[in-house]
LUMRO-562416 format. One line per field, with one value per residue (C-alpha): residue number from 1; residue in one letter; y negated, x negated, z negated. Coordinates in steps of 0.001 Angstrom, whole numbers, plus 524288, in hexadecimal, padded with zeros to 5 digits. Example, Ala and Ser with C-alpha at 12.3 -4.5 7.8 and 13.67 -1.06 7.14 Angstrom:
num <- c(1 | 2)
residuo <- c(a | s)
py <- c(81194 | 80424)
px <- c(7CFF4 | 7CA9A)
pz <- c(7E188 | 7E41C)
//
This chain:
num <- c(1 | 2 | 3 | 4 | 5 | 6 | 7 | 8 | 9 | 10 | 11 | 12 | 13 | 14 | 15 | 16 | 17 | 18 | 19 | 20 | 21 | 22 | 23 | 24 | 25 | 26 | 27 | 28 | 29 | 30 | 31 | 32 | 33 | 34 | 35 | 36 | 37 | 38 | 39 | 40 | 41 | 42 | 43 | 44 | 45 | 46 | 47 | 48 | 49 | 50 | 51 | 52 | 53 | 54 | 55 | 56 | 57 | 58 | 59 | 60 | 61 | 62 | 63 | 64 | 65 | 66 | 67 | 68 | 69 | 70 | 71 | 72 | 73 | 74 | 75 | 76 | 77 | 78 | 79 | 80 | 81 | 82 | 83 | 84 | 85 | 86 | 87 | 88 | 89 | 90 | 91 | 92 | 93 | 94 | 95 | 96 | 97 | 98 | 99 | 100 | 101 | 102 | 103 | 104 | 105 | 106 | 107 | 108 | 109 | 110 | 111 | 112 | 113 | 114 | 115 | 116 | 117 | 118 | 119 | 120 | 121 | 122 | 123 | 124 | 125 | 126 | 127 | 128 | 129 | 130 | 131 | 132 | 133 | 134 | 135 | 136 | 137 | 138 | 139 | 140 | 141 | 142 | 143 | 144 | 145 | 146 | 147 | 148 | 149 | 150 | 151 | 152 | 153 | 154 | 155 | 156 | 157 | 158 | 159 | 160 | 161 | 162 | 163 | 164 | 165 | 166 | 167 | 168 | 169 | 170 | 171 | 172 | 173 | 174 | 175 | 176 | 177 | 178 | 179 | 180 | 181 | 182 | 183 | 184 | 185 | 186 | 187 | 188 | 189 | 190 | 191 | 192 | 193 | 194 | 195 | 196 | 197 | 198 | 199 | 200 | 201 | 202 | 203 | 204 | 205 | 206 | 207 | 208 | 209 | 210 | 211 | 212 | 213 | 214 | 215 | 216 | 217 | 218 | 219 | 220 | 221 | 222 | 223 | 224 | 225 | 226 | 227 | 228 | 229 | 230 | 231 | 232 | 233 | 234 | 235 | 236 | 237 | 238 | 239 | 240 | 241 | 242 | 243 | 244 | 245 | 246 | 247 | 248 | 249 | 250 | 251 | 252 | 253 | 254 | 255 | 256 | 257 | 258 | 259 | 260 | 261 | 262 | 263 | 264 | 265 | 266 | 267 | 268 | 269 | 270 | 271 | 272 | 273 | 274 | 275 | 276 | 277 | 278 | 279 | 280 | 281 | 282 | 283 | 284 | 285 | 286 | 287 | 288 | 289 | 290 | 291 | 292 | 293 | 294 | 295 | 296 | 297 | 298 | 299 | 300 | 301 | 302 | 303 | 304 | 305 | 306 | 307 | 308 | 309 | 310 | 311 | 312 | 313 | 314 | 315 | 316 | 317 | 318 | 319 | 320 | 321 | 322 | 323 | 324 | 325 | 326 | 327 | 328 | 329 | 330 | 331 | 332 | 333 | 334 | 335 | 336 | 337 | 338 | 339 | 340 | 341 | 342 | 343 | 344 | 345 | 346 | 347 | 348 | 349 | 350 | 351 | 352 | 353 | 354 | 355 | 356 | 357 | 358 | 359 | 360 | 361 | 362 | 363 | 364 | 365 | 366 | 367 | 368 | 369 | 370 | 371 | 372 | 373 | 374 | 375 | 376 | 377 | 378 | 379)
residuo <- c(m | c | g | a | n | e | t | p | k | k | p | t | k | t | p | q | k | r | p | t | r | k | p | s | a | p | p | s | y | v | p | h | c | a | h | y | v | s | y | v | l | t | v | l | d | r | l | v | p | a | g | t | r | c | a | l | i | g | a | p | l | n | s | n | v | g | d | s | a | i | w | l | g | q | r | a | l | l | d | a | l | g | a | d | v | r | y | a | c | d | l | m | s | y | d | a | g | q | l | a | a | c | l | p | d | g | p | i | m | l | t | g | g | g | t | l | g | d | l | w | e | a | s | q | l | l | r | e | q | v | l | r | d | f | p | d | r | r | i | v | q | l | p | q | s | v | h | f | t | d | h | a | n | l | t | r | a | r | r | v | f | d | a | h | p | d | l | t | l | l | l | r | d | r | h | s | l | h | r | c | r | a | v | f | e | a | p | s | l | l | a | p | d | l | a | f | a | v | p | p | d | a | l | i | g | g | t | v | a | h | d | v | i | w | l | a | r | e | d | k | e | s | a | k | g | p | p | a | g | r | g | t | a | r | k | e | r | g | g | p | y | v | f | d | w | t | r | e | g | e | d | t | d | w | r | r | a | k | e | a | l | w | r | s | r | a | r | a | l | c | r | a | a | s | g | d | p | p | g | a | v | p | a | l | l | a | a | y | d | g | l | a | c | l | q | l | a | r | g | c | r | l | l | a | a | g | r | v | t | v | t | d | r | l | h | g | h | v | l | a | l | l | l | g | l | p | h | v | l | l | a | d | r | y | g | k | a | r | s | y | w | d | t | w | t | t | h | r | p | p | t | t | a | w | a | w | t | e | a | e | a | r | q | r | a | g | a | l | l | a | g | l | r | p | e | r | r | g | a)
py <- c(90048 | 90B1B | 904FB | 8F773 | 8EC5B | 8E21C | 8D401 | 8D155 | 8C8B7 | 8BCA3 | 8BBAC | 8B13B | 8A5BB | 8A6A8 | 8B27C | 8B203 | 8B54B | 8C0AB | 8BBC5 | 8B85E | 8C1F2 | 8BB78 | 8C0E4 | 8CA59 | 8C897 | 8CAF2 | 8D958 | 8E288 | 8E8D3 | 8F07B | 8E5EB | 8EA7C | 8EA61 | 8DD35 | 8D65D | 8DEEF | 8DB6B | 8CCF0 | 8CD4D | 8D3AF | 8CAE2 | 8BF1A | 8C47E | 8C885 | 8BBF0 | 8B4B5 | 8BECF | 8C1F3 | 8B58B | 8B721 | 8BB60 | 8C143 | 8CB3D | 8D5E8 | 8E3BE | 8EE17 | 8F88B | 9059F | 90B5C | 917F0 | 92514 | 92D3D | 93375 | 92A9B | 92426 | 91892 | 91481 | 914B4 | 90C42 | 9025C | 901FB | 8FF63 | 8F4F1 | 8EE47 | 8EE79 | 8E8BC | 8DDE0 | 8DA1C | 8D9BF | 8D11C | 8C7E4 | 8C705 | 8CDCF | 8D40E | 8E0E2 | 8E15E | 8ED16 | 8F8C3 | 9050F | 9109B | 91637 | 91DFF | 913FF | 9076C | 9013E | 8F400 | 8F13E | 8F3F2 | 8EB81 | 8E034 | 8E20E | 8E228 | 8D750 | 8CE02 | 8C5E7 | 8C6F3 | 8CDDF | 8DC50 | 8E28C | 8EEB6 | 8F78C | 8F856 | 90417 | 90A7D | 90C57 | 900CB | 907C6 | 914F2 | 91E61 | 91E9F | 91CC8 | 91C3E | 910A0 | 90938 | 90B9E | 906A5 | 8FA87 | 8F79E | 8FA17 | 8F03B | 8E618 | 8E850 | 8E821 | 8DB61 | 8D1BD | 8C65A | 8CA23 | 8C813 | 8D56A | 8D7CC | 8E409 | 8E6C5 | 8EB15 | 8F5E5 | 8FCAC | 8FD92 | 90885 | 90B9B | 917A1 | 915D7 | 90961 | 90AFC | 90A82 | 8FE69 | 8F7E9 | 8FAE8 | 8F5AD | 8E94D | 8E6D8 | 8E835 | 8E0A7 | 8D56F | 8D3F0 | 8D0C5 | 8C22C | 8C349 | 8CF20 | 8CEA3 | 8DA07 | 8DC9A | 8E58F | 8EC48 | 8ED22 | 8E46F | 8EE48 | 8EEB5 | 8DFEC | 8DDA9 | 8E7FC | 8E1B4 | 8D404 | 8D8D3 | 8E017 | 8D9A5 | 8CB90 | 8CC13 | 8C574 | 8CF6F | 8CDCF | 8D5DB | 8DB58 | 8E6BB | 8F317 | 8F09F | 8FCA9 | 8F44F | 8EDAF | 8FA34 | 8F6EC | 8FCCF | 90432 | 90C15 | 9113A | 91DC3 | 924A2 | 93328 | 93E12 | 940A6 | 94E8D | 94E71 | 94872 | 94474 | 943EC | 941FC | 93AF8 | 93E95 | 93AD5 | 94601 | 93DB5 | 93738 | 92CFC | 93722 | 9370D | 94596 | 94AA5 | 94E33 | 9535F | 960DB | 96184 | 95D7B | 962EC | 9632B | 95D93 | 9661C | 96634 | 968F3 | 971AC | 96822 | 95D06 | 95333 | 95568 | 95280 | 94DC0 | 943E4 | 93C6F | 93DB0 | 94B84 | 94A46 | 953A2 | 95CC1 | 95513 | 957B6 | 94B5E | 942F3 | 94916 | 94783 | 93923 | 937AD | 93EB3 | 935E5 | 929D7 | 92F5C | 9312D | 9230F | 91EBA | 926C9 | 920E6 | 91327 | 915A8 | 91B08 | 90EAD | 90664 | 90E65 | 90D1C | 8FE79 | 8F918 | 8F79E | 8EC8B | 8F43F | 8FFD9 | 8F888 | 8F8AC | 9076C | 909A8 | 90181 | 908BA | 915B7 | 9112C | 90BBA | 91811 | 920F0 | 91881 | 918D3 | 927AE | 92934 | 91F3E | 925B7 | 932CA | 92CE2 | 9266F | 93344 | 93A32 | 93012 | 92FDC | 93E91 | 93CAD | 93680 | 9321C | 9314C | 93265 | 92DF5 | 929E8 | 923F8 | 91534 | 91540 | 91F7D | 914D3 | 909F3 | 9119B | 9163D | 907F3 | 9046C | 90FB7 | 90D2A | 91ADA | 91E3D | 921E4 | 92322 | 91E1A | 9266E | 9229F | 92604 | 928CA | 91B1B | 91259 | 90D00 | 90FED | 909E9 | 8FDB3 | 8FBA3 | 8FE6A | 8F459 | 8EA25 | 8EB1C | 8F40B | 8EC81 | 8EA15 | 8F7EE | 8FD78 | 905D7 | 911EB | 910C3 | 91572 | 91704 | 9232F | 925A7 | 93484 | 93F74 | 94280 | 9345E | 9342B | 94015 | 939DF | 92D07 | 933E2 | 93B92 | 92F25 | 9288F | 93478 | 934BA | 92655 | 92729 | 92570 | 93286 | 931CE | 92FC6 | 93AEA | 943BF | 946B9)
px <- c(C4167 | C4AEC | C4D8F | C5095 | C4DAD | C43F9 | C442E | C385F | C2E3C | C29B1 | C1B0E | C135F | C0D47 | C00D9 | BF90E | BEFDA | BFAC8 | C03EE | C11CC | C1A17 | C2529 | C326A | C3E97 | C462E | C5485 | C5CE7 | C5BF2 | C6665 | C6DA2 | C79D5 | C8471 | C8B05 | C7DC3 | C797D | C7A5E | C6F78 | C668F | C69A5 | C66B6 | C5964 | C55A7 | C5862 | C4F77 | C4487 | C44DB | C3EC9 | C3407 | C30F9 | C3119 | C31E9 | C24EB | C1FCC | C150C | C1696 | C136E | C1DBD | C19EE | C2098 | C25BB | C2D27 | C27EB | C313F | C3E2C | C468D | C4F8B | C51EF | C43AC | C441D | C505A | C49A6 | C3D9F | C45AF | C4DA0 | C4120 | C3B6E | C47D1 | C4888 | C3A37 | C3BC5 | C47C3 | C4010 | C3509 | C2B44 | C1F82 | C1B8D | C0CB9 | C0A4D | C1273 | C0F9C | C15EA | C12ED | C0773 | C0126 | BFFD3 | BF271 | BEFAF | BE466 | BEC94 | BF795 | BEE22 | BE8BD | BF649 | BFBAE | BF12F | BFBF5 | C0A9B | C146D | C154D | C22C7 | C24F8 | C2F94 | C3CBC | C4379 | C44C0 | C3685 | C3385 | C30AF | C2AF9 | C34BF | C2CC7 | C1EE3 | C17AD | C1FA0 | C1DFA | C0F58 | C0DD9 | C15CF | C0CEE | C00AD | C04D7 | C074A | BF9B3 | BF32E | BF95C | BFAAE | BF999 | C052C | C13AE | C19BD | C2843 | C2E7A | C3A0A | C46C7 | C44B3 | C4B7D | C43AE | C424E | C3756 | C37EE | C2ACB | C27B4 | C1929 | C1BF3 | C2444 | C1972 | C0F89 | C1895 | C1B47 | C0CBC | C0A81 | C16A8 | C1492 | C064D | C0A45 | C0CCE | C15AB | C1E88 | C2D20 | C35F8 | C42A4 | C4C05 | C57B0 | C6086 | C6363 | C5E98 | C5137 | C5142 | C53DB | C49E5 | C3F1B | C424A | C4121 | C3459 | C2C5B | C281D | C2983 | C357E | C404E | C4B61 | C5754 | C5897 | C6038 | C59ED | C536C | C595B | C6554 | C5D2F | C5B32 | C5E8B | C6B97 | C658B | C5D97 | C69FF | C6C7D | C799C | C7C11 | C85F3 | C8F6D | C8DD6 | C92AE | C9D9B | C946C | C859F | C7DB2 | C709B | C6A9A | C5D42 | C53F3 | C49AA | C4716 | C51B7 | C5C7F | C65A8 | C68E2 | C64F5 | C6E24 | C7B8D | C7870 | C6AC8 | C5DB4 | C5837 | C5AC2 | C66C7 | C72C2 | C816E | C8970 | C9530 | CA075 | C9781 | C8DE0 | C81E3 | C7679 | C68F7 | C5E36 | C58DE | C4ADD | C4B6D | C488A | C4F12 | C4941 | C4CD4 | C4162 | C4269 | C4388 | C377C | C2FAC | C3326 | C2EFC | C221B | C1F2D | C213B | C187A | C0DE2 | C0FCB | C0E0B | C01A3 | BFBE3 | BFEF8 | BF895 | BEC88 | BEBAC | BECB1 | BE228 | BD965 | BD890 | BE4BD | BEF2A | BF66D | BF707 | BFCFD | C0876 | C11FD | C10B5 | C11A9 | C1E16 | C23D2 | C2128 | C271F | C331C | C34BF | C33F1 | C3DDF | C471A | C4650 | C4962 | C545D | C5AEE | C5A3C | C605E | C6B55 | C6EB5 | C6F1A | C784E | C810F | C8300 | C8CCA | C9A31 | C970F | C89AC | C862A | C7874 | C6FEA | C6615 | C66BF | C63A5 | C6DE5 | C7703 | C7074 | C703F | C7E32 | C8223 | C7AB8 | C80DC | C8E71 | C8F7C | C9891 | C9051 | C8EE5 | C82D7 | C7F35 | C76E2 | C6861 | C5FAA | C5A44 | C65BF | C6017 | C6C2F | C7599 | C6D3C | C6D56 | C7BEE | C7EC6 | C761B | C7A10 | C85A6 | C9052 | C976A | C95DA | C9F04 | CAA68 | CA3DC | C98D9 | C99C8 | C9159 | C9082 | C8972 | C8A73 | C8AEF | C98FB | C9CE2 | C9562 | C9CC5 | CA9AC | CA689 | CA13E | CADD3 | CB5D6 | CADB5 | CAF24 | CBDD8 | CBEC0 | CB77A | CBE68 | CC25D | CB7DA | CAD4C | CB287 | CB1D2 | CC048)
pz <- c(B4951 | B4C7F | B59AC | B5429 | B5D9E | B5947 | B5D87 | B666A | B6015 | B678B | B6A2B | B6310 | B6A3D | B621E | B66B5 | B5B02 | B517F | B5080 | B5318 | B475E | B46E1 | B47AB | B4149 | B499E | B4C58 | B4046 | B3CB0 | B4136 | B3601 | B32BE | B31FA | B256F | B1E92 | B2422 | B16FB | B117F | B1CDA | B1B93 | B0D09 | B0E70 | B19DE | B114B | B06B1 | B0FE1 | B17C1 | B0C49 | B0AC1 | B1901 | B2154 | B301C | B35E8 | B293E | B2B3E | B2120 | B1CFB | B1A48 | B107E | B0E70 | B1B2C | B181C | B1C70 | B1448 | B1819 | B0F82 | B196D | B107A | B10F0 | B1FCB | B1FCB | B16F6 | B1FBB | B2BFD | B24F4 | B2062 | B2DFB | B33EA | B29CC | B2AF0 | B39A5 | B3866 | B2FAB | B3990 | B30AE | B373E | B30B6 | B3224 | B2942 | B251A | B1D77 | B16B4 | B0949 | B0E9C | B1796 | B0FB6 | B118F | B0B75 | B14A8 | B20B0 | B1B73 | B1983 | B273F | B2D66 | B24D4 | B1F93 | B195C | B180E | B0F54 | B0C6D | B0C50 | B03FF | B094B | B0275 | AFC62 | AEF28 | AEB6C | AE291 | AD5E4 | AD27A | AD88C | AE51C | AE06F | AED7D | AF244 | AE582 | AE507 | AF2FC | AEF8B | AE400 | AEC1A | AF673 | AEBE0 | AE654 | AF3B2 | AF847 | AED01 | AF698 | AFF3D | AFE11 | AFBB1 | AFD6C | AF809 | B00F6 | AFA4A | AF076 | AE539 | AD896 | ACEBF | AC53B | ABC92 | AB5B2 | AAE45 | AB11D | ABFAF | ABDE7 | AB61B | AC0B8 | ACB4C | AC371 | AC20A | AD0B8 | AD4C7 | ACB4F | ACF63 | ADD55 | ADF78 | AEB7D | AEA58 | AED2D | AE9B8 | AF10B | AE9E0 | AEFFB | AE40C | AD862 | ACE5B | AD4EA | AD652 | AC7DE | AC425 | ACC39 | AC780 | AB998 | ABBA9 | AC66C | AC861 | AD738 | ADD34 | ADF2C | AE8F5 | AEC5C | AFA31 | B000E | B051E | B123A | B187E | B1B48 | B25D3 | B2DA7 | B3BE1 | B4000 | B4B5D | B4189 | B3B0A | B426F | B41B8 | B407D | B4143 | B3619 | B313A | B2305 | B1B1B | B1009 | B0FD1 | B0380 | B051F | AF809 | AF2DD | AEFC1 | AE8FA | ADBD8 | ADE4A | ADF22 | AD366 | AD3B7 | AE105 | AEC3F | AE84B | AEDA5 | AE7E6 | AED1B | AF9A8 | B0827 | B0EAE | B0CAF | B0DFE | B01E4 | B039D | B0507 | B0126 | B06B9 | B0F22 | B05F9 | B0A09 | B075E | B12F6 | B0E3D | B13D9 | B223B | B2BA6 | B35B6 | B41FB | B4B1B | B5348 | B471C | B4118 | B4DA1 | B4DFC | B3FD4 | B4231 | B4DD5 | B4562 | B3ABA | B450F | B495C | B3B4B | B3A1C | B4688 | B41DD | B34AE | B3B93 | B43B6 | B376C | B309E | B3C94 | B3B1E | B4198 | B36FC | B3E0F | B4AB4 | B43C8 | B3DF4 | B4990 | B4B56 | B3CBE | B3BAF | B4754 | B4096 | B33B9 | B3AA5 | B42A4 | B36C4 | B2F98 | B3B39 | B3BD6 | B2D65 | B2DB5 | B3961 | B3251 | B2626 | B2DD3 | B347D | B2762 | B218F | B2D8A | B2C61 | B2166 | B218D | B13A6 | B0D18 | AFEBF | AFB1F | AEFC6 | AF945 | AFA0A | B087C | B0B03 | B0623 | B0DFF | B1ABC | B18CE | B1753 | B23B3 | B2B21 | B25B5 | B1FE0 | B1479 | B08CF | AFA17 | AF309 | AE746 | ADB8A | ADBE5 | AD039 | ACDCE | AD13E | ADDEA | AE5FA | ADC2D | ADA91 | AE929 | AE9EA | ADF56 | AE5D2 | AF418 | AF6B2 | AEFB5 | AFC88 | B0164 | B0BBF | B06E7 | B0CA2 | B029C | AF487 | AE85D | ADFD8 | AD306 | AD353 | ADD4C | AD9B4 | ADBCD | AE8A5 | AED99 | AE9EB | AF0A2 | AFCB0 | AFDA4 | AFCAC | B073C | B1001 | B0E29 | B1163 | B1E43 | B2B3E | B3137 | B3BBB | B316C | B291F | B34E7 | B3409)
//
């Protein structure tokens, strides 16, 4: 993935069986975030023993950079644990019959993120469908945040979750953990966001072009919208450069690379539909990994363009931590960012700050900018 080297796998001595996949060397990670990786490896090690053959549901096809970071972190961690991904799909390509053909037995891993609940209906409905389709499999929900706005949706989810005899929920903040333990019967465990396991060589740098950039949500999780109003990226007079990374740019080479990967995905899905689901998996995983790498590199370049970043996106915060960039994390609409901050960022670096309001965010960004070394300030 993204140029990361993989440890060669030794051939098996029994030709009748596919070789058991051994754990790779310990995963590479950003040193100052190593404790997050160690924590999640400890949790997953009990759920995914070495050599486990599994399915991975929910590859991202959207332009949200955070989802791509999670995907690449998941892939790196499963590789480090020696897991063998025998089936993968995105929101549009799930097929229970193909999953069963590729993986007659073994656990099913549901991708992490912030979609457990009813804010993002398509992801939740897929999650519930997988649980209904495979009542005889172990299913592991990788680290998620939880939020339900409609009690009827929560009731439906509880009915599906509680009916499954072997479901484990991993939650990435204490609020979500306590919520799930109060509502669902499935074991619930705390684990950090898997984006912290993104390999360092996937974290691309960029050129500083602005004093302050503002990565502001333009979706239903935004508290008030960008400080300069919703819409395309823009530079305020005397203020920050405002954008949301879900808006892809017009870089021709980048778009050609993305289109080529979409074609690879389409060819792999055609092969699966033509009667060879197992044979399609390597090409499909390569397409998913490539798309995630493209989006992550774009997001890293956007963040690196500012001497200081303000964001209400949780993964703006996570990637800024990984990249060592000064930044301010701002409250979102549903409290997801603050819950994560309270759970994991207690020992944050001094170049990281929290803000409840836009005015407070501007003040803290200004203080961070003033405190930077002259070369970082551009003086």
